[in-house]
CHARMM internal coordinates of N, CA and C (Angstrom, degrees):
IC EDIT
DIST 1 N 1 CA 1.4540
DIST 1 CA 1 C 1.5256
ANGL 1 N 1 CA 1 C 108.51
DIST 1 C 2 N 1.2989
ANGL 1 CA 1 C 2 N 116.29
DIHE 1 N 1 CA 1 C 2 N 135.89
DIST 2 N 2 CA 1.4575
ANGL 1 C 2 N 2 CA 121.86
DIHE 1 CA 1 C 2 N 2 CA 179.52
DIST 2 CA 2 C 1.5207
ANGL 2 N 2 CA 2 C 110.39
DIHE 1 C 2 N 2 CA 2 C -77.80
DIST 2 C 3 N 1.3095
ANGL 2 CA 2 C 3 N 114.67
DIHE 2 N 2 CA 2 C 3 N 151.30
DIST 3 N 3 CA 1.4552
ANGL 2 C 3 N 3 CA 121.47
DIHE 2 CA 2 C 3 N 3 CA 178.03
DIST 3 CA 3 C 1.5208
ANGL 3 N 3 CA 3 C 109.97
DIHE 2 C 3 N 3 CA 3 C -84.18
DIST 3 C 4 N 1.3081
ANGL 3 CA 3 C 4 N 115.73
DIHE 3 N 3 CA 3 C 4 N 138.73
DIST 4 N 4 CA 1.4594
ANGL 3 C 4 N 4 CA 121.31
DIHE 3 CA 3 C 4 N 4 CA 175.64
DIST 4 CA 4 C 1.5206
ANGL 4 N 4 CA 4 C 107.71
DIHE 3 C 4 N 4 CA 4 C -91.28
DIST 4 C 5 N 1.3343
ANGL 4 CA 4 C 5 N 115.67
DIHE 4 N 4 CA 4 C 5 N 131.32
DIST 5 N 5 CA 1.4631
ANGL 4 C 5 N 5 CA 120.85
DIHE 4 CA 4 C 5 N 5 CA -179.97
DIST 5 CA 5 C 1.5208
ANGL 5 N 5 CA 5 C 109.36
DIHE 4 C 5 N 5 CA 5 C -122.09
DIST 5 C 6 N 1.3229
ANGL 5 CA 5 C 6 N 115.37
DIHE 5 N 5 CA 5 C 6 N 160.65
DIST 6 N 6 CA 1.4599
ANGL 5 C 6 N 6 CA 119.98
DIHE 5 CA 5 C 6 N 6 CA -176.52
DIST 6 CA 6 C 1.5201
ANGL 6 N 6 CA 6 C 112.96
DIHE 5 C 6 N 6 CA 6 C -70.71
DIST 6 C 7 N 1.3277
ANGL 6 CA 6 C 7 N 117.64
DIHE 6 N 6 CA 6 C 7 N -14.27
DIST 7 N 7 CA 1.4610
ANGL 6 C 7 N 7 CA 119.34
DIHE 6 CA 6 C 7 N 7 CA 178.05
DIST 7 CA 7 C 1.5221
ANGL 7 N 7 CA 7 C 113.25
DIHE 6 C 7 N 7 CA 7 C -92.70
DIST 7 C 8 N 1.3272
ANGL 7 CA 7 C 8 N 117.10
DIHE 7 N 7 CA 7 C 8 N 3.36
DIST 8 N 8 CA 1.4709
ANGL 7 C 8 N 8 CA 121.07
DIHE 7 CA 7 C 8 N 8 CA 173.11
DIST 8 CA 8 C 1.5245
ANGL 8 N 8 CA 8 C 108.94
DIHE 7 C 8 N 8 CA 8 C -77.97
DIST 8 C 9 N 1.3309
ANGL 8 CA 8 C 9 N 116.07
DIHE 8 N 8 CA 8 C 9 N 148.40
DIST 9 N 9 CA 1.4613
ANGL 8 C 9 N 9 CA 117.88
DIHE 8 CA 8 C 9 N 9 CA 171.45
DIST 9 CA 9 C 1.5202
ANGL 9 N 9 CA 9 C 108.04
DIHE 8 C 9 N 9 CA 9 C -69.94
DIST 9 C 10 N 1.3151
ANGL 9 CA 9 C 10 N 115.57
DIHE 9 N 9 CA 9 C 10 N 162.19
DIST 10 N 10 CA 1.4593
ANGL 9 C 10 N 10 CA 120.09
DIHE 9 CA 9 C 10 N 10 CA 177.58
DIST 10 CA 10 C 1.5275
ANGL 10 N 10 CA 10 C 109.52
DIHE 9 C 10 N 10 CA 10 C -58.20
DIST 10 C 11 N 1.3224
ANGL 10 CA 10 C 11 N 116.50
DIHE 10 N 10 CA 10 C 11 N -43.96
DIST 11 N 11 CA 1.4694
ANGL 10 C 11 N 11 CA 120.67
DIHE 10 CA 10 C 11 N 11 CA -179.77
DIST 11 CA 11 C 1.5236
ANGL 11 N 11 CA 11 C 111.32
DIHE 10 C 11 N 11 CA 11 C -61.51
DIST 11 C 12 N 1.3239
ANGL 11 CA 11 C 12 N 118.02
DIHE 11 N 11 CA 11 C 12 N -42.56
DIST 12 N 12 CA 1.4673
ANGL 11 C 12 N 12 CA 121.27
DIHE 11 CA 11 C 12 N 12 CA 178.45
DIST 12 CA 12 C 1.5256
ANGL 12 N 12 CA 12 C 110.71
DIHE 11 C 12 N 12 CA 12 C -62.94
DIST 12 C 13 N 1.3197
ANGL 12 CA 12 C 13 N 116.13
DIHE 12 N 12 CA 12 C 13 N -43.10
DIST 13 N 13 CA 1.4578
ANGL 12 C 13 N 13 CA 120.29
DIHE 12 CA 12 C 13 N 13 CA -178.77
DIST 13 CA 13 C 1.5225
ANGL 13 N 13 CA 13 C 111.15
DIHE 12 C 13 N 13 CA 13 C -63.72
DIST 13 C 14 N 1.3314
ANGL 13 CA 13 C 14 N 116.65
DIHE 13 N 13 CA 13 C 14 N -43.65
DIST 14 N 14 CA 1.4621
ANGL 13 C 14 N 14 CA 120.42
DIHE 13 CA 13 C 14 N 14 CA 178.58
DIST 14 CA 14 C 1.5246
ANGL 14 N 14 CA 14 C 110.14
DIHE 13 C 14 N 14 CA 14 C -64.90
DIST 14 C 15 N 1.3089
ANGL 14 CA 14 C 15 N 116.00
DIHE 14 N 14 CA 14 C 15 N -39.99
DIST 15 N 15 CA 1.4593
ANGL 14 C 15 N 15 CA 120.26
DIHE 14 CA 14 C 15 N 15 CA 177.73
DIST 15 CA 15 C 1.5233
ANGL 15 N 15 CA 15 C 111.38
DIHE 14 C 15 N 15 CA 15 C -62.65
DIST 15 C 16 N 1.3147
ANGL 15 CA 15 C 16 N 116.52
DIHE 15 N 15 CA 15 C 16 N -34.80
DIST 16 N 16 CA 1.4605
ANGL 15 C 16 N 16 CA 121.71
DIHE 15 CA 15 C 16 N 16 CA 179.99
DIST 16 CA 16 C 1.5192
ANGL 16 N 16 CA 16 C 111.58
DIHE 15 C 16 N 16 CA 16 C -71.41
DIST 16 C 17 N 1.3428
ANGL 16 CA 16 C 17 N 116.21
DIHE 16 N 16 CA 16 C 17 N -42.51
DIST 17 N 17 CA 1.4622
ANGL 16 C 17 N 17 CA 120.08
DIHE 16 CA 16 C 17 N 17 CA -178.62
DIST 17 CA 17 C 1.5230
ANGL 17 N 17 CA 17 C 109.49
DIHE 16 C 17 N 17 CA 17 C -156.81
DIST 17 C 18 N 1.3215
ANGL 17 CA 17 C 18 N 116.38
DIHE 17 N 17 CA 17 C 18 N 106.29
DIST 18 N 18 CA 1.4650
ANGL 17 C 18 N 18 CA 120.96
DIHE 17 CA 17 C 18 N 18 CA -177.40
DIST 18 CA 18 C 1.5202
ANGL 18 N 18 CA 18 C 113.64
DIHE 17 C 18 N 18 CA 18 C -68.48
DIST 18 C 19 N 1.3177
ANGL 18 CA 18 C 19 N 117.44
DIHE 18 N 18 CA 18 C 19 N -10.01
DIST 19 N 19 CA 1.4604
ANGL 18 C 19 N 19 CA 119.99
DIHE 18 CA 18 C 19 N 19 CA 178.50
DIST 19 CA 19 C 1.5231
ANGL 19 N 19 CA 19 C 113.10
DIHE 18 C 19 N 19 CA 19 C -68.66
DIST 19 C 20 N 1.3386
ANGL 19 CA 19 C 20 N 117.36
DIHE 19 N 19 CA 19 C 20 N -8.78
DIST 20 N 20 CA 1.4731
ANGL 19 C 20 N 20 CA 118.78
DIHE 19 CA 19 C 20 N 20 CA 176.81
DIST 20 CA 20 C 1.5261
ANGL 20 N 20 CA 20 C 112.19
DIHE 19 C 20 N 20 CA 20 C -81.75
DIST 20 C 21 N 1.3121
ANGL 20 CA 20 C 21 N 117.32
DIHE 20 N 20 CA 20 C 21 N -12.46
DIST 21 N 21 CA 1.4718
ANGL 20 C 21 N 21 CA 120.59
DIHE 20 CA 20 C 21 N 21 CA -177.40
DIST 21 CA 21 C 1.5255
ANGL 21 N 21 CA 21 C 112.08
DIHE 20 C 21 N 21 CA 21 C -54.53
DIST 21 C 22 N 1.3432
ANGL 21 CA 21 C 22 N 120.88
DIHE 21 N 21 CA 21 C 22 N -47.70
DIST 22 N 22 CA 1.4744
ANGL 21 C 22 N 22 CA 119.03
DIHE 21 CA 21 C 22 N 22 CA 179.00
DIST 22 CA 22 C 1.5223
ANGL 22 N 22 CA 22 C 113.35
DIHE 21 C 22 N 22 CA 22 C -60.55
DIST 22 C 23 N 1.3157
ANGL 22 CA 22 C 23 N 118.08
DIHE 22 N 22 CA 22 C 23 N -34.59
DIST 23 N 23 CA 1.4657
ANGL 22 C 23 N 23 CA 121.48
DIHE 22 CA 22 C 23 N 23 CA 178.04
DIST 23 CA 23 C 1.5224
ANGL 23 N 23 CA 23 C 109.56
DIHE 22 C 23 N 23 CA 23 C -64.01
DIST 23 C 24 N 1.3218
ANGL 23 CA 23 C 24 N 116.30
DIHE 23 N 23 CA 23 C 24 N -47.19
DIST 24 N 24 CA 1.4590
ANGL 23 C 24 N 24 CA 120.70
DIHE 23 CA 23 C 24 N 24 CA -178.43
DIST 24 CA 24 C 1.5285
ANGL 24 N 24 CA 24 C 110.98
DIHE 23 C 24 N 24 CA 24 C -64.79
DIST 24 C 25 N 1.3223
ANGL 24 CA 24 C 25 N 117.11
DIHE 24 N 24 CA 24 C 25 N -42.62
DIST 25 N 25 CA 1.4654
ANGL 24 C 25 N 25 CA 120.36
DIHE 24 CA 24 C 25 N 25 CA 177.98
DIST 25 CA 25 C 1.5302
ANGL 25 N 25 CA 25 C 110.90
DIHE 24 C 25 N 25 CA 25 C -63.32
DIST 25 C 26 N 1.3223
ANGL 25 CA 25 C 26 N 116.37
DIHE 25 N 25 CA 25 C 26 N -39.19
DIST 26 N 26 CA 1.4617
ANGL 25 C 26 N 26 CA 121.45
DIHE 25 CA 25 C 26 N 26 CA -178.06
DIST 26 CA 26 C 1.5302
ANGL 26 N 26 CA 26 C 112.23
DIHE 25 C 26 N 26 CA 26 C -62.54
DIST 26 C 27 N 1.3330
ANGL 26 CA 26 C 27 N 117.28
DIHE 26 N 26 CA 26 C 27 N -31.04
DIST 27 N 27 CA 1.4655
ANGL 26 C 27 N 27 CA 119.33
DIHE 26 CA 26 C 27 N 27 CA -179.56
DIST 27 CA 27 C 1.5296
ANGL 27 N 27 CA 27 C 112.49
DIHE 26 C 27 N 27 CA 27 C -93.43
DIST 27 C 28 N 1.3341
ANGL 27 CA 27 C 28 N 116.58
DIHE 27 N 27 CA 27 C 28 N 5.06
DIST 28 N 28 CA 1.4560
ANGL 27 C 28 N 28 CA 119.76
DIHE 27 CA 27 C 28 N 28 CA 174.31
DIST 28 CA 28 C 1.5097
ANGL 28 N 28 CA 28 C 115.64
DIHE 27 C 28 N 28 CA 28 C 101.81
DIST 28 C 29 N 1.3098
ANGL 28 CA 28 C 29 N 118.03
DIHE 28 N 28 CA 28 C 29 N 8.10
DIST 29 N 29 CA 1.4674
ANGL 28 C 29 N 29 CA 120.84
DIHE 28 CA 28 C 29 N 29 CA 176.77
DIST 29 CA 29 C 1.5279
ANGL 29 N 29 CA 29 C 108.74
DIHE 28 C 29 N 29 CA 29 C -87.40
DIST 29 C 30 N 1.3167
ANGL 29 CA 29 C 30 N 115.21
DIHE 29 N 29 CA 29 C 30 N 82.31
DIST 30 N 30 CA 1.4641
ANGL 29 C 30 N 30 CA 120.07
DIHE 29 CA 29 C 30 N 30 CA -175.25
DIST 30 CA 30 C 1.5187
ANGL 30 N 30 CA 30 C 113.82
DIHE 29 C 30 N 30 CA 30 C -91.03
DIST 30 C 31 N 1.2928
ANGL 30 CA 30 C 31 N 117.43
DIHE 30 N 30 CA 30 C 31 N -9.10
DIST 31 N 31 CA 1.4574
ANGL 30 C 31 N 31 CA 120.77
DIHE 30 CA 30 C 31 N 31 CA -176.85
DIST 31 CA 31 C 1.5368
ANGL 31 N 31 CA 31 C 109.61
DIHE 30 C 31 N 31 CA 31 C -105.61
DIST 31 C 32 N 1.3132
ANGL 31 CA 31 C 32 N 116.19
DIHE 31 N 31 CA 31 C 32 N 58.54
DIST 32 N 32 CA 1.4627
ANGL 31 C 32 N 32 CA 121.06
DIHE 31 CA 31 C 32 N 32 CA -174.94
DIST 32 CA 32 C 1.5177
ANGL 32 N 32 CA 32 C 113.25
DIHE 31 C 32 N 32 CA 32 C -69.18
DIST 32 C 33 N 1.3122
ANGL 32 CA 32 C 33 N 117.93
DIHE 32 N 32 CA 32 C 33 N -20.17
DIST 33 N 33 CA 1.4547
ANGL 32 C 33 N 33 CA 120.68
DIHE 32 CA 32 C 33 N 33 CA 179.52
DIST 33 CA 33 C 1.5228
ANGL 33 N 33 CA 33 C 113.59
DIHE 32 C 33 N 33 CA 33 C -103.75
DIST 33 C 34 N 1.3239
ANGL 33 CA 33 C 34 N 117.55
DIHE 33 N 33 CA 33 C 34 N 3.80
DIST 34 N 34 CA 1.4551
ANGL 33 C 34 N 34 CA 120.29
DIHE 33 CA 33 C 34 N 34 CA -176.83
DIST 34 CA 34 C 1.5337
ANGL 34 N 34 CA 34 C 110.99
DIHE 33 C 34 N 34 CA 34 C -76.32
DIST 34 C 35 N 1.3103
ANGL 34 CA 34 C 35 N 117.80
DIHE 34 N 34 CA 34 C 35 N 166.54
DIST 35 N 35 CA 1.4689
ANGL 34 C 35 N 35 CA 120.42
DIHE 34 CA 34 C 35 N 35 CA -179.17
DIST 35 CA 35 C 1.5309
ANGL 35 N 35 CA 35 C 113.97
DIHE 34 C 35 N 35 CA 35 C -56.55
DIST 35 C 36 N 1.3096
ANGL 35 CA 35 C 36 N 117.61
DIHE 35 N 35 CA 35 C 36 N -32.96
DIST 36 N 36 CA 1.4634
ANGL 35 C 36 N 36 CA 119.64
DIHE 35 CA 35 C 36 N 36 CA 178.68
DIST 36 CA 36 C 1.5235
ANGL 36 N 36 CA 36 C 111.34
DIHE 35 C 36 N 36 CA 36 C -60.63
DIST 36 C 37 N 1.3161
ANGL 36 CA 36 C 37 N 117.36
DIHE 36 N 36 CA 36 C 37 N -35.47
DIST 37 N 37 CA 1.4646
ANGL 36 C 37 N 37 CA 121.28
DIHE 36 CA 36 C 37 N 37 CA -179.12
DIST 37 CA 37 C 1.5212
ANGL 37 N 37 CA 37 C 111.94
DIHE 36 C 37 N 37 CA 37 C -64.98
DIST 37 C 38 N 1.3142
ANGL 37 CA 37 C 38 N 116.53
DIHE 37 N 37 CA 37 C 38 N -21.72
DIST 38 N 38 CA 1.4607
ANGL 37 C 38 N 38 CA 120.20
DIHE 37 CA 37 C 38 N 38 CA 179.42
DIST 38 CA 38 C 1.5270
ANGL 38 N 38 CA 38 C 112.26
DIHE 37 C 38 N 38 CA 38 C -78.45
DIST 38 C 39 N 1.3281
ANGL 38 CA 38 C 39 N 117.24
DIHE 38 N 38 CA 38 C 39 N -24.02
DIST 39 N 39 CA 1.4568
ANGL 38 C 39 N 39 CA 120.41
DIHE 38 CA 38 C 39 N 39 CA -174.55
DIST 39 CA 39 C 1.5254
ANGL 39 N 39 CA 39 C 113.86
DIHE 38 C 39 N 39 CA 39 C -120.13
DIST 39 C 40 N 1.3145
ANGL 39 CA 39 C 40 N 117.45
DIHE 39 N 39 CA 39 C 40 N -23.41
DIST 40 N 40 CA 1.4568
ANGL 39 C 40 N 40 CA 120.98
DIHE 39 CA 39 C 40 N 40 CA -175.15
DIST 40 CA 40 C 1.5276
ANGL 40 N 40 CA 40 C 110.34
DIHE 39 C 40 N 40 CA 40 C -83.33
DIST 40 C 41 N 1.3305
ANGL 40 CA 40 C 41 N 116.28
DIHE 40 N 40 CA 40 C 41 N 132.13
DIST 41 N 41 CA 1.4624
ANGL 40 C 41 N 41 CA 119.88
DIHE 40 CA 40 C 41 N 41 CA 177.98
DIST 41 CA 41 C 1.5262
ANGL 41 N 41 CA 41 C 110.14
DIHE 40 C 41 N 41 CA 41 C -78.36
DIST 41 C 42 N 1.3109
ANGL 41 CA 41 C 42 N 115.97
DIHE 41 N 41 CA 41 C 42 N 164.39
DIST 42 N 42 CA 1.4604
ANGL 41 C 42 N 42 CA 119.96
DIHE 41 CA 41 C 42 N 42 CA 175.86
DIST 42 CA 42 C 1.5229
ANGL 42 N 42 CA 42 C 110.26
DIHE 41 C 42 N 42 CA 42 C -60.33
DIST 42 C 43 N 1.3122
ANGL 42 CA 42 C 43 N 116.76
DIHE 42 N 42 CA 42 C 43 N -37.99
DIST 43 N 43 CA 1.4688
ANGL 42 C 43 N 43 CA 120.59
DIHE 42 CA 42 C 43 N 43 CA 178.45
DIST 43 CA 43 C 1.5297
ANGL 43 N 43 CA 43 C 110.79
DIHE 42 C 43 N 43 CA 43 C -62.49
DIST 43 C 44 N 1.3165
ANGL 43 CA 43 C 44 N 116.98
DIHE 43 N 43 CA 43 C 44 N -47.11
DIST 44 N 44 CA 1.4659
ANGL 43 C 44 N 44 CA 120.90
DIHE 43 CA 43 C 44 N 44 CA 179.20
DIST 44 CA 44 C 1.5238
ANGL 44 N 44 CA 44 C 111.14
DIHE 43 C 44 N 44 CA 44 C -63.71
DIST 44 C 45 N 1.3160
ANGL 44 CA 44 C 45 N 116.45
DIHE 44 N 44 CA 44 C 45 N -41.88
DIST 45 N 45 CA 1.4680
ANGL 44 C 45 N 45 CA 120.38
DIHE 44 CA 44 C 45 N 45 CA -179.90
DIST 45 CA 45 C 1.5218
ANGL 45 N 45 CA 45 C 110.74
DIHE 44 C 45 N 45 CA 45 C -64.16
DIST 45 C 46 N 1.3222
ANGL 45 CA 45 C 46 N 117.10
DIHE 45 N 45 CA 45 C 46 N -40.45
DIST 46 N 46 CA 1.4667
ANGL 45 C 46 N 46 CA 120.24
DIHE 45 CA 45 C 46 N 46 CA 178.13
DIST 46 CA 46 C 1.5239
ANGL 46 N 46 CA 46 C 110.16
DIHE 45 C 46 N 46 CA 46 C -59.18
DIST 46 C 47 N 1.3236
ANGL 46 CA 46 C 47 N 116.28
DIHE 46 N 46 CA 46 C 47 N -46.56
DIST 47 N 47 CA 1.4638
ANGL 46 C 47 N 47 CA 119.94
DIHE 46 CA 46 C 47 N 47 CA -178.79
DIST 47 CA 47 C 1.5272
ANGL 47 N 47 CA 47 C 111.37
DIHE 46 C 47 N 47 CA 47 C -64.20
DIST 47 C 48 N 1.3340
ANGL 47 CA 47 C 48 N 117.26
DIHE 47 N 47 CA 47 C 48 N -40.12
DIST 48 N 48 CA 1.4668
ANGL 47 C 48 N 48 CA 120.95
DIHE 47 CA 47 C 48 N 48 CA 178.56
DIST 48 CA 48 C 1.5317
ANGL 48 N 48 CA 48 C 110.61
DIHE 47 C 48 N 48 CA 48 C -61.40
DIST 48 C 49 N 1.3378
ANGL 48 CA 48 C 49 N 116.00
DIHE 48 N 48 CA 48 C 49 N -34.04
DIST 49 N 49 CA 1.4553
ANGL 48 C 49 N 49 CA 120.52
DIHE 48 CA 48 C 49 N 49 CA -178.41
DIST 49 CA 49 C 1.5299
ANGL 49 N 49 CA 49 C 112.90
DIHE 48 C 49 N 49 CA 49 C -94.25
DIST 49 C 50 N 1.3377
ANGL 49 CA 49 C 50 N 116.28
DIHE 49 N 49 CA 49 C 50 N 13.05
DIST 50 N 50 CA 1.4552
ANGL 49 C 50 N 50 CA 120.14
DIHE 49 CA 49 C 50 N 50 CA 174.25
DIST 50 CA 50 C 1.5189
ANGL 50 N 50 CA 50 C 114.83
DIHE 49 C 50 N 50 CA 50 C 75.57
DIST 50 C 51 N 1.3151
ANGL 50 CA 50 C 51 N 117.20
DIHE 50 N 50 CA 50 C 51 N 22.69
DIST 51 N 51 CA 1.4603
ANGL 50 C 51 N 51 CA 120.91
DIHE 50 CA 50 C 51 N 51 CA 179.39
DIST 51 CA 51 C 1.5148
ANGL 51 N 51 CA 51 C 111.02
DIHE 50 C 51 N 51 CA 51 C -110.61
DIST 51 C 52 N 1.2976
ANGL 51 CA 51 C 52 N 115.37
DIHE 51 N 51 CA 51 C 52 N 150.73
DIST 52 N 52 CA 1.4515
ANGL 51 C 52 N 52 CA 120.61
DIHE 51 CA 51 C 52 N 52 CA 170.43
DIST 52 CA 52 C 1.5323
ANGL 52 N 52 CA 52 C 107.11
DIHE 51 C 52 N 52 CA 52 C -72.20
DIST 52 C 53 N 1.3246
ANGL 52 CA 52 C 53 N 118.33
DIHE 52 N 52 CA 52 C 53 N 128.80
DIST 53 N 53 CA 1.4683
ANGL 52 C 53 N 53 CA 120.35
DIHE 52 CA 52 C 53 N 53 CA -179.41
DIST 53 CA 53 C 1.5277
ANGL 53 N 53 CA 53 C 113.09
DIHE 52 C 53 N 53 CA 53 C -56.83
DIST 53 C 54 N 1.3221
ANGL 53 CA 53 C 54 N 117.16
DIHE 53 N 53 CA 53 C 54 N -33.98
DIST 54 N 54 CA 1.4721
ANGL 53 C 54 N 54 CA 119.63
DIHE 53 CA 53 C 54 N 54 CA 179.11
DIST 54 CA 54 C 1.5252
ANGL 54 N 54 CA 54 C 110.79
DIHE 53 C 54 N 54 CA 54 C -68.04
DIST 54 C 55 N 1.3467
ANGL 54 CA 54 C 55 N 116.59
DIHE 54 N 54 CA 54 C 55 N -36.19
DIST 55 N 55 CA 1.4623
ANGL 54 C 55 N 55 CA 120.43
DIHE 54 CA 54 C 55 N 55 CA 177.04
DIST 55 CA 55 C 1.5319
ANGL 55 N 55 CA 55 C 110.14
DIHE 54 C 55 N 55 CA 55 C -64.28
DIST 55 C 56 N 1.3267
ANGL 55 CA 55 C 56 N 116.53
DIHE 55 N 55 CA 55 C 56 N -41.96
DIST 56 N 56 CA 1.4615
ANGL 55 C 56 N 56 CA 119.89
DIHE 55 CA 55 C 56 N 56 CA 177.41
DIST 56 CA 56 C 1.5186
ANGL 56 N 56 CA 56 C 110.17
DIHE 55 C 56 N 56 CA 56 C -60.64
DIST 56 C 57 N 1.3149
ANGL 56 CA 56 C 57 N 117.33
DIHE 56 N 56 CA 56 C 57 N -44.85
DIST 57 N 57 CA 1.4600
ANGL 56 C 57 N 57 CA 120.27
DIHE 56 CA 56 C 57 N 57 CA -179.09
DIST 57 CA 57 C 1.5278
ANGL 57 N 57 CA 57 C 110.95
DIHE 56 C 57 N 57 CA 57 C -64.87
DIST 57 C 58 N 1.3250
ANGL 57 CA 57 C 58 N 117.96
DIHE 57 N 57 CA 57 C 58 N -35.44
DIST 58 N 58 CA 1.4646
ANGL 57 C 58 N 58 CA 121.37
DIHE 57 CA 57 C 58 N 58 CA 176.30
DIST 58 CA 58 C 1.5251
ANGL 58 N 58 CA 58 C 110.50
DIHE 57 C 58 N 58 CA 58 C -64.34
DIST 58 C 59 N 1.3272
ANGL 58 CA 58 C 59 N 116.69
DIHE 58 N 58 CA 58 C 59 N -41.32
DIST 59 N 59 CA 1.4718
ANGL 58 C 59 N 59 CA 120.47
DIHE 58 CA 58 C 59 N 59 CA 177.64
DIST 59 CA 59 C 1.5238
ANGL 59 N 59 CA 59 C 111.31
DIHE 58 C 59 N 59 CA 59 C -63.67
DIST 59 C 60 N 1.3314
ANGL 59 CA 59 C 60 N 115.32
DIHE 59 N 59 CA 59 C 60 N -43.82
DIST 60 N 60 CA 1.4651
ANGL 59 C 60 N 60 CA 119.42
DIHE 59 CA 59 C 60 N 60 CA 178.95
DIST 60 CA 60 C 1.5188
ANGL 60 N 60 CA 60 C 110.03
DIHE 59 C 60 N 60 CA 60 C -62.14
DIST 60 C 61 N 1.3294
ANGL 60 CA 60 C 61 N 117.09
DIHE 60 N 60 CA 60 C 61 N -46.15
DIST 61 N 61 CA 1.4574
ANGL 60 C 61 N 61 CA 121.45
DIHE 60 CA 60 C 61 N 61 CA -179.59
DIST 61 CA 61 C 1.5226
ANGL 61 N 61 CA 61 C 110.79
DIHE 60 C 61 N 61 CA 61 C -59.90
DIST 61 C 62 N 1.3282
ANGL 61 CA 61 C 62 N 116.58
DIHE 61 N 61 CA 61 C 62 N -43.02
DIST 62 N 62 CA 1.4557
ANGL 61 C 62 N 62 CA 120.65
DIHE 61 CA 61 C 62 N 62 CA 179.91
DIST 62 CA 62 C 1.5279
ANGL 62 N 62 CA 62 C 111.20
DIHE 61 C 62 N 62 CA 62 C -63.42
DIST 62 C 63 N 1.3256
ANGL 62 CA 62 C 63 N 116.23
DIHE 62 N 62 CA 62 C 63 N -38.27
DIST 63 N 63 CA 1.4693
ANGL 62 C 63 N 63 CA 120.97
DIHE 62 CA 62 C 63 N 63 CA -177.10
DIST 63 CA 63 C 1.5276
ANGL 63 N 63 CA 63 C 112.19
DIHE 62 C 63 N 63 CA 63 C -73.39
DIST 63 C 64 N 1.3076
ANGL 63 CA 63 C 64 N 116.86
DIHE 63 N 63 CA 63 C 64 N -42.31
DIST 64 N 64 CA 1.4696
ANGL 63 C 64 N 64 CA 118.72
DIHE 63 CA 63 C 64 N 64 CA -173.43
DIST 64 CA 64 C 1.5206
ANGL 64 N 64 CA 64 C 112.73
DIHE 63 C 64 N 64 CA 64 C -102.76
DIST 64 C 65 N 1.3282
ANGL 64 CA 64 C 65 N 116.76
DIHE 64 N 64 CA 64 C 65 N -4.09
DIST 65 N 65 CA 1.4605
ANGL 64 C 65 N 65 CA 120.12
DIHE 64 CA 64 C 65 N 65 CA 173.98
DIST 65 CA 65 C 1.5058
ANGL 65 N 65 CA 65 C 115.59
DIHE 64 C 65 N 65 CA 65 C 72.09
DIST 65 C 66 N 1.3109
ANGL 65 CA 65 C 66 N 118.20
DIHE 65 N 65 CA 65 C 66 N 34.19
DIST 66 N 66 CA 1.4770
ANGL 65 C 66 N 66 CA 120.62
DIHE 65 CA 65 C 66 N 66 CA 176.74
DIST 66 CA 66 C 1.4976
ANGL 66 N 66 CA 66 C 109.96
DIHE 65 C 66 N 66 CA 66 C -89.23
END
COOR INIT
IC SEED 1 N 1 CA 1 C
IC BUILD
C-alpha cells in the first residue's frame, strides 16, 4: 500500500486509499470530486478548511493505519 502524503492532491490520495474519504468528509471536504480536488493538495485543502495540515495527516494516519 502506498503512503499518503500532504503534498498529494486530494484525487491522488483517494486513488491511493479510499478509506480516507470519511476523514475528509468529517472535516468538511464534501466536494471530493470537484475540479479543486484534482489540483489541490491535502496540505492546501487543510489550510482552506482551517486545519493544521499535520493534524489532518494525523487523522488520516489514525483512520487508515499507516
